[in-house]
Backbone of each chain as nested JSON, in Angstrom:
{
  "chains": [
    {"id": "A", "residues": [
      {"number": 1, "name": "UNK", "atoms": {"N": [-11.332, 0.181, -15.545], "CA": [-10.959, 1.343, -15.279], "C": [-12.006, 1.968, -14.57]}},
      {"number": 2, "name": "UNK", "atoms": {"N": [-12.307, 2.664, -13.588], "CA": [-13.474, 3.261, -12.888], "C": [-13.871, 4.464, -13.858]}},
      {"number": 3, "name": "UNK", "atoms": {"N": [-15.151, 4.737, -14.023], "CA": [-15.52, 5.447, -15.007], "C": [-15.25, 6.8, -14.747]}},
      {"number": 4, "name": "UNK", "atoms": {"N": [-15.217, 7.511, -13.65], "CA": [-14.687, 8.481, -13.172], "C": [-13.305, 8.684, -13.8]}},
      {"number": 5, "name": "UNK", "atoms": {"N": [-12.364, 7.85, -13.337], "CA": [-11.08, 7.93, -13.733], "C": [-10.843, 8.102, -15.181]}},
      {"number": 6, "name": "UNK", "atoms": {"N": [-11.7, 7.178, -15.918], "CA": [-11.409, 7.319, -17.457], "C": [-12.079, 8.462, -18.097]}},
      {"number": 7, "name": "UNK", "atoms": {"N": [-13.097, 9.092, -17.507], "CA": [-13.866, 10.298, -18.242], "C": [-13.033, 11.418, -17.636]}},
      {"number": 8, "name": "UNK", "atoms": {"N": [-12.105, 11.559, -16.302], "CA": [-11.279, 12.554, -16.269], "C": [-10.036, 12.587, -16.76]}},
      {"number": 9, "name": "UNK", "atoms": {"N": [-9.471, 11.29, -16.924], "CA": [-8.394, 11.33, -17.489], "C": [-8.353, 11.373, -19.332]}},
      {"number": 10, "name": "UNK", "atoms": {"N": [-9.234, 11.347, -19.982], "CA": [-9.79, 11.725, -21.366], "C": [-9.817, 13.428, -20.99]}},
      {"number": 11, "name": "UNK", "atoms": {"N": [-10.495, 13.987, -20.539], "CA": [-10.518, 15.418, -20.285], "C": [-9.472, 16.125, -20.001]}},
      {"number": 12, "name": "UNK", "atoms": {"N": [-8.285, 15.374, -18.966], "CA": [-7.405, 16.123, -18.844], "C": [-6.192, 15.886, -19.838]}},
      {"number": 13, "name": "UNK", "atoms": {"N": [-6.225, 15.137, -20.603], "CA": [-5.603, 14.678, -21.584], "C": [-5.658, 15.682, -22.91]}},
      {"number": 14, "name": "UNK", "atoms": {"N": [-6.775, 15.433, -22.913], "CA": [-7.43, 16.568, -24.172], "C": [-7.109, 18.051, -23.989]}},
      {"number": 15, "name": "UNK", "atoms": {"N": [-7.241, 18.797, -22.234], "CA": [-6.501, 19.937, -22.287], "C": [-5.125, 20.126, -22.432]}},
      {"number": 16, "name": "UNK", "atoms": {"N": [-4.131, 18.897, -22.237], "CA": [-2.863, 19.063, -22.345], "C": [-2.603, 18.869, -23.628]}},
      {"number": 17, "name": "UNK", "atoms": {"N": [-3.043, 18.459, -24.733], "CA": [-3.19, 18.332, -26.05], "C": [-3.56, 19.634, -26.595]}},
      {"number": 18, "name": "UNK", "atoms": {"N": [-4.597, 20.131, -26.161], "CA": [-4.864, 21.527, -26.764], "C": [-4.235, 22.694, -26.421]}},
      {"number": 19, "name": "UNK", "atoms": {"N": [-3.545, 22.594, -25.445], "CA": [-2.948, 23.727, -24.91], "C": [-1.057, 23.572, -25.331]}},
      {"number": 20, "name": "UNK", "atoms": {"N": [-1.075, 22.508, -25.857], "CA": [0.393, 22.193, -25.935], "C": [0.835, 21.438, -27.622]}},
      {"number": 21, "name": "UNK", "atoms": {"N": [-0.402, 21.146, -28.29], "CA": [-0.093, 20.678, -29.418], "C": [1.323, 20.917, -30.385]}},
      {"number": 22, "name": "UNK", "atoms": {"N": [0.946, 22.706, -30.272], "CA": [1.964, 22.881, -31.354], "C": [3.678, 22.946, -31.108]}},
      {"number": 23, "name": "UNK", "atoms": {"N": [3.708, 22.499, -29.573], "CA": [5.053, 22.253, -29.113], "C": [5.35, 20.539, -29.316]}},
      {"number": 24, "name": "UNK", "atoms": {"N": [4.597, 19.788, -29.938], "CA": [4.851, 18.208, -29.753], "C": [4.911, 18.059, -31.142]}},
      {"number": 25, "name": "UNK", "atoms": {"N": [6.03, 16.921, -31.381], "CA": [6.483, 16.555, -32.748], "C": [5.3, 15.416, -33.053]}},
      {"number": 26, "name": "UNK", "atoms": {"N": [5.477, 15.01, -34.274], "CA": [4.267, 14.422, -34.791], "C": [4.257, 13.19, -33.748]}},
      {"number": 27, "name": "UNK", "atoms": {"N": [5.216, 12.286, -33.597], "CA": [5.132, 10.761, -32.923], "C": [4.475, 11.023, -31.549]}},
      {"number": 28, "name": "UNK", "atoms": {"N": [4.944, 12.317, -30.918], "CA": [4.002, 12.368, -29.512], "C": [2.696, 12.475, -29.649]}},
      {"number": 29, "name": "UNK", "atoms": {"N": [2.553, 13.434, -30.737], "CA": [0.727, 14.009, -31.318], "C": [0.22, 12.634, -31.41]}},
      {"number": 30, "name": "UNK", "atoms": {"N": [0.812, 12.012, -32.29], "CA": [0.171, 10.715, -32.865], "C": [-0.13, 9.521, -31.855]}},
      {"number": 31, "name": "UNK", "atoms": {"N": [0.949, 9.243, -30.981], "CA": [0.796, 8.731, -29.561], "C": [-0.632, 9.187, -28.492]}},
      {"number": 32, "name": "UNK", "atoms": {"N": [-0.379, 10.407, -28.371], "CA": [-1.349, 10.987, -27.696], "C": [-2.967, 11.047, -28.393]}},
      {"number": 33, "name": "UNK", "atoms": {"N": [-2.973, 11.262, -29.263], "CA": [-4.306, 10.95, -30.169], "C": [-4.815, 9.672, -29.925]}},
      {"number": 34, "name": "UNK", "atoms": {"N": [-3.751, 8.64, -30.318], "CA": [-4.074, 7.12, -30.024], "C": [-4.773, 6.917, -28.91]}},
      {"number": 35, "name": "UNK", "atoms": {"N": [-3.756, 7.305, -27.807], "CA": [-4.229, 6.897, -26.484], "C": [-5.592, 7.401, -25.957]}},
      {"number": 36, "name": "UNK", "atoms": {"N": [-5.687, 8.632, -26.572], "CA": [-7.021, 9.224, -26.262], "C": [-8.181, 8.458, -26.554]}},
      {"number": 37, "name": "UNK", "atoms": {"N": [-7.889, 7.964, -28.31], "CA": [-8.812, 7.464, -29.057], "C": [-9.626, 5.875, -28.276]}},
      {"number": 38, "name": "UNK", "atoms": {"N": [-8.266, 5.254, -27.692], "CA": [-8.696, 4.191, -27.187], "C": [-9.36, 4.471, -25.591]}},
      {"number": 39, "name": "UNK", "atoms": {"N": [-9.085, 5.166, -24.807], "CA": [-9.427, 5.909, -23.663], "C": [-11.021, 6.311, -24.115]}},
      {"number": 40, "name": "UNK", "atoms": {"N": [-11.633, 7.036, -25.363], "CA": [-12.743, 7.091, -25.871], "C": [-13.582, 5.482, -26.085]}},
      {"number": 41, "name": "UNK", "atoms": {"N": [-12.688, 4.748, -26.469], "CA": [-13.368, 3.347, -26.794], "C": [-13.855, 2.835, -25.489]}},
      {"number": 42, "name": "UNK", "atoms": {"N": [-12.687, 2.745, -24.291], "CA": [-12.829, 2.198, -23.254], "C": [-14.228, 2.799, -22.859]}},
      {"number": 43, "name": "UNK", "atoms": {"N": [-14.687, 4.19, -22.829], "CA": [-15.367, 4.837, -22.327], "C": [-16.89, 4.248, -22.751]}},
      {"number": 44, "name": "UNK", "atoms": {"N": [-16.857, 4.136, -24.361], "CA": [-18.199, 3.904, -24.753], "C": [-18.289, 2.246, -24.896]}},
      {"number": 45, "name": "UNK", "atoms": {"N": [-17.189, 1.354, -24.108], "CA": [-17.817, -0.207, -23.943], "C": [-17.134, -0.689, -24.997]}},
      {"number": 46, "name": "UNK", "atoms": {"N": [-16.345, -0.309, -25.851], "CA": [-16.131, -1.088, -26.984], "C": [-14.556, -1.878, -26.821]}},
      {"number": 47, "name": "UNK", "atoms": {"N": [-13.882, -1.565, -25.577], "CA": [-13.015, -2.035, -25.524], "C": [-12.818, -2.284, -23.815]}},
      {"number": 48, "name": "UNK", "atoms": {"N": [-12.797, -3.897, -23.695], "CA": [-13.293, -4.592, -22.658], "C": [-12.087, -5.246, -22.0]}},
      {"number": 49, "name": "UNK", "atoms": {"N": [-11.062, -5.521, -22.8], "CA": [-9.804, -6.673, -22.589], "C": [-8.948, -6.396, -21.631]}},
      {"number": 50, "name": "UNK", "atoms": {"N": [-8.873, -6.971, -20.549], "CA": [-8.282, -6.469, -19.448], "C": [-6.82, -6.385, -19.63]}},
      {"number": 51, "name": "UNK", "atoms": {"N": [-6.317, -7.12, -20.301], "CA": [-4.737, -7.259, -20.794], "C": [-4.321, -5.982, -21.259]}},
      {"number": 52, "name": "UNK", "atoms": {"N": [-5.251, -5.276, -21.918], "CA": [-5.221, -4.558, -22.877], "C": [-5.079, -2.951, -21.997]}},
      {"number": 53, "name": "UNK", "atoms": {"N": [-6.222, -3.323, -21.14], "CA": [-6.369, -2.073, -19.986], "C": [-5.163, -1.738, -19.373]}},
      {"number": 54, "name": "UNK", "atoms": {"N": [-4.206, -2.832, -18.732], "CA": [-3.181, -2.378, -18.073], "C": [-2.351, -1.496, -18.954]}},
      {"number": 55, "name": "UNK", "atoms": {"N": [-2.291, -2.208, -19.931], "CA": [-1.38, -1.684, -21.057], "C": [-1.42, 0.124, -21.433]}},
      {"number": 56, "name": "UNK", "atoms": {"N": [-2.863, 0.113, -21.501], "CA": [-3.378, 1.519, -21.79], "C": [-3.081, 2.849, -20.666]}},
      {"number": 57, "name": "UNK", "atoms": {"N": [-2.992, 2.025, -19.522], "CA": [-3.063, 3.146, -18.229], "C": [-1.596, 3.439, -18.462]}},
      {"number": 58, "name": "UNK", "atoms": {"N": [-0.507, 2.579, -18.529], "CA": [0.684, 2.843, -18.819], "C": [0.899, 3.513, -20.029]}},
      {"number": 59, "name": "UNK", "atoms": {"N": [0.318, 3.548, -20.674], "CA": [0.627, 4.502, -22.089], "C": [0.078, 5.797, -21.768]}},
      {"number": 60, "name": "UNK", "atoms": {"N": [-0.93, 5.82, -20.705], "CA": [-1.445, 7.13, -20.64], "C": [-0.406, 7.705, -19.941]}},
      {"number": 61, "name": "UNK", "atoms": {"N": [0.023, 7.225, -18.892], "CA": [1.152, 7.778, -17.849], "C": [2.386, 8.372, -18.736]}},
      {"number": 62, "name": "UNK", "atoms": {"N": [2.924, 7.343, -19.572], "CA": [4.058, 7.586, -20.608], "C": [3.95, 8.801, -21.39]}},
      {"number": 63, "name": "UNK", "atoms": {"N": [3.067, 8.914, -21.947], "CA": [2.47, 9.855, -23.038], "C": [2.479, 11.229, -22.079]}},
      {"number": 64, "name": "UNK", "atoms": {"N": [1.786, 11.43, -21.063], "CA": [1.624, 12.448, -20.007], "C": [3.114, 12.912, -19.749]}},
      {"number": 65, "name": "UNK", "atoms": {"N": [4.055, 12.174, -19.222], "CA": [5.398, 12.127, -19.042], "C": [6.404, 12.964, -20.265]}},
      {"number": 66, "name": "UNK", "atoms": {"N": [6.151, 12.329, -21.126], "CA": [6.446, 12.68, -22.863], "C": [6.168, 14.173, -22.893]}},
      {"number": 67, "name": "UNK", "atoms": {"N": [4.814, 14.556, -22.929], "CA": [4.274, 15.923, -23.038], "C": [5.001, 16.983, -22.144]}},
      {"number": 68, "name": "UNK", "atoms": {"N": [4.584, 16.537, -20.709], "CA": [5.596, 17.325, -19.586], "C": [6.541, 17.683, -19.838]}},
      {"number": 69, "name": "UNK", "atoms": {"N": [7.429, 17.05, -20.183], "CA": [8.989, 16.962, -20.65], "C": [9.365, 17.809, -21.363]}},
      {"number": 70, "name": "UNK", "atoms": {"N": [8.308, 17.877, -22.437], "CA": [8.495, 18.316, -23.686], "C": [8.129, 20.193, -23.607]}},
      {"number": 71, "name": "UNK", "atoms": {"N": [7.17, 20.128, -22.812], "CA": [6.994, 21.798, -22.517], "C": [7.301, 22.393, -21.343]}},
      {"number": 72, "name": "UNK", "atoms": {"N": [7.844, 21.626, -20.477], "CA": [7.922, 22.35, -19.287], "C": [9.668, 22.008, -18.977]}},
      {"number": 73, "name": "UNK", "atoms": {"N": [10.19, 22.577, -17.86], "CA": [11.62, 22.823, -17.597], "C": [11.873, 21.235, -16.623]}},
      {"number": 74, "name": "UNK", "atoms": {"N": [11.075, 20.475, -16.546], "CA": [10.695, 19.328, -15.87], "C": [12.199, 18.379, -16.194]}},
      {"number": 75, "name": "UNK", "atoms": {"N": [12.576, 18.237, -16.837], "CA": [13.969, 17.758, -17.425], "C": [15.197, 18.248, -16.715]}},
      {"number": 76, "name": "UNK", "atoms": {"N": [15.316, 19.28, -16.613], "CA": [16.021, 20.266, -15.717], "C": [16.119, 19.456, -14.18]}},
      {"number": 77, "name": "UNK", "atoms": {"N": [14.75, 19.165, -13.546], "CA": [14.882, 18.746, -12.485], "C": [15.538, 17.474, -12.329]}},
      {"number": 78, "name": "UNK", "atoms": {"N": [15.71, 16.612, -13.497], "CA": [15.883, 15.062, -13.188], "C": [17.568, 15.055, -13.674]}},
      {"number": 79, "name": "UNK", "atoms": {"N": [17.909, 16.442, -13.747], "CA": [19.93, 16.043, -13.7], "C": [20.283, 15.906, -12.161]}}
    ]},
    {"id": "B", "residues": [
      {"number": 1, "name": "UNK", "atoms": {"N": [11.301, 20.643, -4.994], "CA": [10.977, 19.461, -5.538], "C": [11.008, 18.542, -3.727]}},
      {"number": 2, "name": "UNK", "atoms": {"N": [9.766, 17.976, -3.675], "CA": [9.531, 16.927, -2.801], "C": [9.459, 15.198, -3.025]}},
      {"number": 3, "name": "UNK", "atoms": {"N": [10.488, 14.905, -3.694], "CA": [10.842, 13.719, -4.2], "C": [10.004, 12.649, -3.333]}},
      {"number": 4, "name": "UNK", "atoms": {"N": [10.744, 12.77, -1.951], "CA": [9.988, 11.802, -1.165], "C": [8.708, 11.472, -0.936]}},
      {"number": 5, "name": "UNK", "atoms": {"N": [7.916, 12.786, -0.787], "CA": [6.7, 12.673, -0.66], "C": [6.084, 11.913, -2.159]}},
      {"number": 6, "name": "UNK", "atoms": {"N": [6.64, 12.093, -3.47], "CA": [6.53, 11.775, -4.732], "C": [6.558, 10.004, -4.801]}},
      {"number": 7, "name": "UNK", "atoms": {"N": [7.355, 9.711, -4.254], "CA": [7.888, 8.222, -3.767], "C": [6.591, 7.553, -3.137]}},
      {"number": 8, "name": "UNK", "atoms": {"N": [6.269, 8.173, -1.882], "CA": [5.552, 7.445, -0.994], "C": [4.155, 7.498, -1.817]}},
      {"number": 9, "name": "UNK", "atoms": {"N": [3.525, 8.569, -2.01], "CA": [2.384, 8.388, -2.899], "C": [2.308, 7.332, -3.724]}},
      {"number": 10, "name": "UNK", "atoms": {"N": [3.387, 7.549, -4.704], "CA": [2.967, 6.52, -5.636], "C": [3.194, 4.8, -5.043]}},
      {"number": 11, "name": "UNK", "atoms": {"N": [3.77, 4.919, -4.085], "CA": [4.137, 3.886, -3.714], "C": [3.203, 2.903, -2.799]}},
      {"number": 12, "name": "UNK", "atoms": {"N": [2.197, 3.736, -2.22], "CA": [0.849, 3.526, -1.665], "C": [-0.288, 3.227, -2.483]}},
      {"number": 13, "name": "UNK", "atoms": {"N": [-0.188, 4.261, -3.636], "CA": [-1.081, 3.97, -4.691], "C": [-1.049, 2.564, -5.065]}},
      {"number": 14, "name": "UNK", "atoms": {"N": [0.041, 1.938, -5.538], "CA": [0.422, 0.911, -6.098], "C": [-0.159, -0.474, -5.108]}},
      {"number": 15, "name": "UNK", "atoms": {"N": [-0.051, 0.176, -3.814], "CA": [-0.055, -0.755, -2.826], "C": [1.181, -1.58, -2.425]}},
      {"number": 16, "name": "UNK", "atoms": {"N": [2.132, -0.972, -2.235], "CA": [3.287, -1.95, -2.353], "C": [3.827, -1.369, -0.678]}},
      {"number": 17, "name": "UNK", "atoms": {"N": [4.638, -2.234, -0.346], "CA": [5.212, -1.858, 1.202], "C": [6.945, -1.47, 1.044]}},
      {"number": 18, "name": "UNK", "atoms": {"N": [6.991, -0.721, 2.049], "CA": [8.373, -0.049, 1.657], "C": [9.622, -1.207, 1.481]}},
      {"number": 19, "name": "UNK", "atoms": {"N": [9.364, -2.299, 2.363], "CA": [10.127, -3.344, 2.027], "C": [9.946, -4.045, 0.674]}},
      {"number": 20, "name": "UNK", "atoms": {"N": [8.89, -4.38, 0.223], "CA": [8.782, -4.89, -1.231], "C": [9.654, -3.863, -2.113]}},
      {"number": 21, "name": "UNK", "atoms": {"N": [9.123, -2.549, -2.157], "CA": [9.771, -1.425, -2.782], "C": [11.254, -1.516, -3.016]}},
      {"number": 22, "name": "UNK", "atoms": {"N": [12.021, -1.855, -1.355], "CA": [12.992, -1.389, -1.415], "C": [13.854, -3.019, -2.171]}},
      {"number": 23, "name": "UNK", "atoms": {"N": [13.372, -3.819, -2.126], "CA": [13.861, -5.258, -2.877], "C": [14.181, -5.151, -3.812]}},
      {"number": 24, "name": "UNK", "atoms": {"N": [12.868, -4.7, -4.531], "CA": [12.6, -4.292, -6.295], "C": [13.448, -3.223, -6.689]}},
      {"number": 25, "name": "UNK", "atoms": {"N": [13.745, -2.451, -6.088], "CA": [14.569, -1.309, -6.506], "C": [16.117, -1.488, -5.815]}},
      {"number": 26, "name": "UNK", "atoms": {"N": [16.308, -2.658, -5.598], "CA": [17.816, -2.924, -4.72], "C": [18.522, -1.815, -3.988]}},
      {"number": 27, "name": "UNK", "atoms": {"N": [17.771, -1.659, -3.032], "CA": [17.861, -0.809, -2.086], "C": [17.692, -1.328, -0.614]}},
      {"number": 28, "name": "UNK", "atoms": {"N": [18.272, -0.411, 0.312], "CA": [17.938, -1.209, 1.561], "C": [16.754, -0.201, 2.411]}},
      {"number": 29, "name": "UNK", "atoms": {"N": [15.719, -0.991, 3.139], "CA": [14.412, -0.362, 3.779], "C": [14.771, 1.249, 4.272]}},
      {"number": 30, "name": "UNK", "atoms": {"N": [16.011, 0.963, 4.879], "CA": [16.101, 2.486, 5.748], "C": [16.513, 3.538, 4.787]}},
      {"number": 31, "name": "UNK", "atoms": {"N": [17.424, 3.059, 3.732], "CA": [17.493, 4.139, 2.934], "C": [16.156, 4.843, 2.192]}},
      {"number": 32, "name": "UNK", "atoms": {"N": [15.323, 3.517, 1.56], "CA": [14.041, 4.105, 1.121], "C": [13.259, 4.855, 2.263]}},
      {"number": 33, "name": "UNK", "atoms": {"N": [13.245, 4.788, 3.298], "CA": [12.848, 5.499, 4.499], "C": [13.138, 6.879, 4.65]}},
      {"number": 34, "name": "UNK", "atoms": {"N": [14.556, 6.878, 4.474], "CA": [15.435, 8.024, 4.449], "C": [14.836, 8.862, 3.159]}},
      {"number": 35, "name": "UNK", "atoms": {"N": [14.86, 8.236, 1.977], "CA": [14.077, 8.998, 0.38], "C": [12.89, 9.733, 0.75]}},
      {"number": 36, "name": "UNK", "atoms": {"N": [11.944, 8.696, 1.214], "CA": [10.526, 9.322, 1.592], "C": [10.512, 10.24, 2.549]}},
      {"number": 37, "name": "UNK", "atoms": {"N": [11.147, 10.432, 3.098], "CA": [11.197, 11.458, 4.529], "C": [12.474, 12.425, 4.274]}},
      {"number": 38, "name": "UNK", "atoms": {"N": [12.559, 12.792, 2.907], "CA": [13.399, 13.59, 2.447], "C": [14.809, 14.122, 3.067]}},
      {"number": 39, "name": "UNK", "atoms": {"N": [15.237, 12.637, 3.916], "CA": [16.292, 12.775, 4.42], "C": [17.784, 12.398, 3.619]}},
      {"number": 40, "name": "UNK", "atoms": {"N": [17.718, 12.329, 2.324], "CA": [18.598, 11.732, 1.474], "C": [17.922, 12.458, 0.246]}},
      {"number": 41, "name": "UNK", "atoms": {"N": [18.836, 12.862, -1.116], "CA": [18.813, 12.836, -2.35], "C": [18.597, 12.036, -2.906]}},
      {"number": 42, "name": "UNK", "atoms": {"N": [17.763, 11.406, -3.683], "CA": [18.197, 10.161, -4.487], "C": [19.02, 10.653, -6.1]}},
      {"number": 43, "name": "UNK", "atoms": {"N": [19.853, 9.659, -6.145], "CA": [20.206, 10.215, -7.495], "C": [18.881, 9.569, -8.983]}},
      {"number": 44, "name": "UNK", "atoms": {"N": [19.55, 9.994, -9.98], "CA": [18.554, 9.522, -11.034], "C": [18.295, 8.305, -11.182]}},
      {"number": 45, "name": "UNK", "atoms": {"N": [19.614, 7.176, -10.916], "CA": [19.702, 6.017, -11.383], "C": [18.593, 5.342, -10.233]}},
      {"number": 46, "name": "UNK", "atoms": {"N": [18.64, 5.821, -8.893], "CA": [17.561, 5.409, -7.699], "C": [16.518, 5.893, -7.991]}},
      {"number": 47, "name": "UNK", "atoms": {"N": [16.117, 6.56, -8.564], "CA": [14.76, 7.259, -9.09], "C": [14.367, 6.405, -10.207]}},
      {"number": 48, "name": "UNK", "atoms": {"N": [15.233, 5.822, -10.969], "CA": [14.74, 5.273, -12.183], "C": [14.326, 3.473, -11.757]}},
      {"number": 49, "name": "UNK", "atoms": {"N": [15.323, 3.188, -10.919], "CA": [14.819, 1.788, -10.317], "C": [13.752, 2.106, -9.383]}},
      {"number": 50, "name": "UNK", "atoms": {"N": [13.404, 3.187, -8.826], "CA": [12.219, 3.22, -7.928], "C": [10.759, 3.228, -8.735]}},
      {"number": 51, "name": "UNK", "atoms": {"N": [10.841, 4.05, -10.102], "CA": [9.913, 4.049, -10.802], "C": [9.791, 3.06, -11.772]}},
      {"number": 52, "name": "UNK", "atoms": {"N": [10.846, 2.163, -12.175], "CA": [10.699, 0.716, -12.749], "C": [9.909, -0.134, -11.814]}},
      {"number": 53, "name": "UNK", "atoms": {"N": [10.237, -0.394, -10.56], "CA": [9.539, -1.189, -9.654], "C": [7.9, -0.656, -9.575]}},
      {"number": 54, "name": "UNK", "atoms": {"N": [7.865, 0.517, -9.481], "CA": [6.258, 0.916, -9.558], "C": [5.653, 0.869, -10.512]}},
      {"number": 55, "name": "UNK", "atoms": {"N": [6.115, 0.582, -11.492], "CA": [5.482, 0.803, -12.932], "C": [4.966, 1.925, -13.332]}},
      {"number": 56, "name": "UNK", "atoms": {"N": [6.014, 3.022, -13.033], "CA": [5.544, 4.085, -13.413], "C": [6.741, 5.129, -14.276]}},
      {"number": 57, "name": "UNK", "atoms": {"N": [6.369, 5.753, -15.273], "CA": [7.565, 6.287, -15.932], "C": [8.454, 7.556, -14.996]}},
      {"number": 58, "name": "UNK", "atoms": {"N": [9.493, 7.325, -14.782], "CA": [10.218, 8.347, -14.141], "C": [9.945, 9.604, -13.97]}},
      {"number": 59, "name": "UNK", "atoms": {"N": [9.642, 10.464, -15.074], "CA": [9.381, 11.799, -15.024], "C": [7.964, 11.775, -14.587]}},
      {"number": 60, "name": "UNK", "atoms": {"N": [7.184, 11.161, -14.231], "CA": [5.557, 11.14, -13.254], "C": [6.262, 11.414, -11.991]}},
      {"number": 61, "name": "UNK", "atoms": {"N": [7.256, 10.44, -11.678], "CA": [7.704, 10.438, -10.221], "C": [8.328, 11.966, -9.902]}},
      {"number": 62, "name": "UNK", "atoms": {"N": [8.952, 12.563, -10.901], "CA": [9.524, 13.942, -10.611], "C": [8.355, 14.986, -10.944]}},
      {"number": 63, "name": "UNK", "atoms": {"N": [7.584, 14.869, -11.656], "CA": [6.541, 15.578, -11.962], "C": [5.648, 16.111, -10.493]}},
      {"number": 64, "name": "UNK", "atoms": {"N": [5.409, 14.649, -9.856], "CA": [4.406, 14.581, -8.778], "C": [4.903, 15.114, -7.614]}},
      {"number": 65, "name": "UNK", "atoms": {"N": [6.409, 15.079, -7.819], "CA": [7.705, 15.878, -6.436], "C": [7.586, 17.586, -7.03]}},
      {"number": 66, "name": "UNK", "atoms": {"N": [6.636, 17.825, -8.01], "CA": [6.928, 19.341, -8.458], "C": [6.131, 20.202, -7.087]}},
      {"number": 67, "name": "UNK", "atoms": {"N": [6.987, 21.043, -6.632], "CA": [6.166, 21.952, -5.856], "C": [6.108, 23.331, -6.55]}},
      {"number": 68, "name": "UNK", "atoms": {"N": [4.997, 24.027, -5.793], "CA": [4.929, 25.831, -6.028], "C": [5.133, 26.116, -7.603]}},
      {"number": 69, "name": "UNK", "atoms": {"N": [6.229, 26.598, -7.536], "CA": [7.146, 27.354, -8.656], "C": [8.23, 26.503, -9.598]}},
      {"number": 70, "name": "UNK", "atoms": {"N": [8.541, 25.052, -9.083], "CA": [9.125, 24.087, -9.791], "C": [9.044, 24.138, -11.227]}},
      {"number": 71, "name": "UNK", "atoms": {"N": [7.626, 24.154, -11.653], "CA": [8.223, 24.173, -13.209], "C": [7.432, 25.238, -13.816]}},
      {"number": 72, "name": "UNK", "atoms": {"N": [8.178, 25.244, -14.906], "CA": [7.84, 26.701, -16.042], "C": [7.247, 25.703, -17.083]}},
      {"number": 73, "name": "UNK", "atoms": {"N": [6.461, 26.834, -18.161], "CA": [5.975, 26.258, -19.325], "C": [4.494, 25.488, -19.297]}},
      {"number": 74, "name": "UNK", "atoms": {"N": [4.203, 25.22, -18.24], "CA": [3.2, 24.275, -17.83], "C": [1.837, 25.076, -17.191]}},
      {"number": 75, "name": "UNK", "atoms": {"N": [0.912, 25.749, -17.358], "CA": [-0.449, 26.03, -16.695], "C": [-0.416, 25.329, -15.11]}},
      {"number": 76, "name": "UNK", "atoms": {"N": [-0.608, 26.149, -14.321], "CA": [-0.288, 25.862, -12.7], "C": [-1.932, 24.931, -12.531]}},
      {"number": 77, "name": "UNK", "atoms": {"N": [-2.872, 25.383, -13.326], "CA": [-4.242, 24.557, -13.143], "C": [-4.056, 23.106, -13.331]}},
      {"number": 78, "name": "UNK", "atoms": {"N": [-3.855, 23.317, -14.907], "CA": [-3.413, 22.273, -15.689], "C": [-2.414, 21.051, -14.969]}},
      {"number": 79, "name": "UNK", "atoms": {"N": [-1.379, 21.592, -14.487], "CA": [-0.353, 20.616, -13.887], "C": [-1.265, 20.027, -12.537]}},
      {"number": 80, "name": "UNK", "atoms": {"N": [-2.301, 20.714, -11.776], "CA": [-2.624, 20.225, -10.64], "C": [-3.916, 18.89, -11.181]}},
      {"number": 81, "name": "UNK", "atoms": {"N": [-4.352, 19.476, -12.429], "CA": [-5.279, 18.443, -13.053], "C": [-4.233, 17.317, -13.45]}},
      {"number": 82, "name": "UNK", "atoms": {"N": [-3.157, 17.386, -14.002], "CA": [-2.277, 16.396, -14.549], "C": [-1.939, 15.486, -13.302]}},
      {"number": 83, "name": "UNK", "atoms": {"N": [-1.486, 16.051, -12.092], "CA": [-1.026, 15.348, -11.094], "C": [-2.136, 14.206, -10.366]}},
      {"number": 84, "name": "UNK", "atoms": {"N": [-3.451, 15.341, -10.232], "CA": [-4.604, 13.995, -9.936], "C": [-4.796, 13.017, -10.853]}},
      {"number": 85, "name": "UNK", "atoms": {"N": [-4.825, 13.183, -12.402], "CA": [-5.244, 12.523, -13.206], "C": [-4.2, 11.225, -12.828]}},
      {"number": 86, "name": "UNK", "atoms": {"N": [-2.762, 11.387, -12.547], "CA": [-1.605, 10.546, -12.981], "C": [-2.094, 9.83, -11.568]}},
      {"number": 87, "name": "UNK", "atoms": {"N": [-2.249, 10.348, -10.475], "CA": [-2.412, 9.505, -9.496], "C": [-4.002, 8.77, -9.127]}},
      {"number": 88, "name": "UNK", "atoms": {"N": [-4.69, 9.213, -9.895], "CA": [-6.217, 8.074, -10.442], "C": [-5.249, 7.267, -11.101]}},
      {"number": 89, "name": "UNK", "atoms": {"N": [-4.651, 7.186, -11.998], "CA": [-4.377, 6.064, -13.011], "C": [-3.303, 5.061, -12.152]}},
      {"number": 90, "name": "UNK", "atoms": {"N": [-2.69, 5.824, -11.084], "CA": [-1.868, 4.918, -10.589], "C": [-2.52, 3.63, -9.408]}},
      {"number": 91, "name": "UNK", "atoms": {"N": [-3.818, 4.112, -9.538], "CA": [-4.924, 3.213, -8.433], "C": [-5.076, 2.2, -9.213]}},
      {"number": 92, "name": "UNK", "atoms": {"N": [-4.921, 1.945, -10.661], "CA": [-5.439, 1.485, -11.705], "C": [-4.204, 0.075, -11.615]}},
      {"number": 93, "name": "UNK", "atoms": {"N": [-4.756, -1.104, -12.024], "CA": [-3.576, -2.365, -11.773], "C": [-2.521, -1.916, -13.081]}},
      {"number": 94, "name": "UNK", "atoms": {"N": [-1.333, -2.326, -12.819], "CA": [-0.139, -2.019, -13.719], "C": [-0.114, -3.001, -14.443]}},
      {"number": 95, "name": "UNK", "atoms": {"N": [0.366, -2.606, -15.792], "CA": [0.721, -3.437, -16.582], "C": [2.157, -4.317, -16.504]}},
      {"number": 96, "name": "UNK", "atoms": {"N": [2.38, -5.064, -17.203], "CA": [3.647, -5.667, -17.067], "C": [4.869, -5.354, -17.559]}},
      {"number": 97, "name": "UNK", "atoms": {"N": [4.841, -4.143, -18.6], "CA": [5.589, -3.333, -19.163], "C": [6.417, -2.731, -17.874]}},
      {"number": 98, "name": "UNK", "atoms": {"N": [7.712, -2.228, -17.887], "CA": [8.42, -1.674, -17.444], "C": [8.531, -0.052, -17.783]}},
      {"number": 99, "name": "UNK", "atoms": {"N": [8.845, 0.637, -16.837], "CA": [8.52, 2.214, -16.878], "C": [10.096, 2.313, -17.607]}},
      {"number": 100, "name": "UNK", "atoms": {"N": [10.137, 3.326, -18.644], "CA": [11.572, 3.713, -18.993], "C": [11.619, 5.168, -18.825]}},
      {"number": 101, "name": "UNK", "atoms": {"N": [13.075, 5.535, -19.078], "CA": [13.301, 6.9, -18.901], "C": [12.803, 7.856, -20.084]}}
    ]}
  ]
}
């Protein structure tokens, strides 16, 4: 993952968590924190396995989806 | 909502042709083209198939299609940052996991 993408993803997910943590259930919050920790590990160079990289990108997108659906009216648009 | 633009954005970020996406999403190329040009409204089922083919959560596809005042409950600035981040992530190699609703 590009360094800038990684850094921006961490910063944006942190903002999302800080703005809406009180609206999230424990499972979503735990997943968000775990994704953030793994992204930070990748930024520090301790996580370099390519197979896990693809999975982590998907998890970052999926937790973003879950949080947005929880805190906004997005689900209404999906009916 | 501009779902056509969202589909096209995700498809091009993933580097997938219309023909390949149509095949994987089990629809015709002409139908996909009409969706991308907002000449047809996709069903949730179609959006889910497209999302799975592009390996993106279907909610992200809808989120990227949100316009102006479509979304309540989330700060507009944060919404923009999330959209940019999602698009950056779509440039990254996809995992083999299938997107779920």
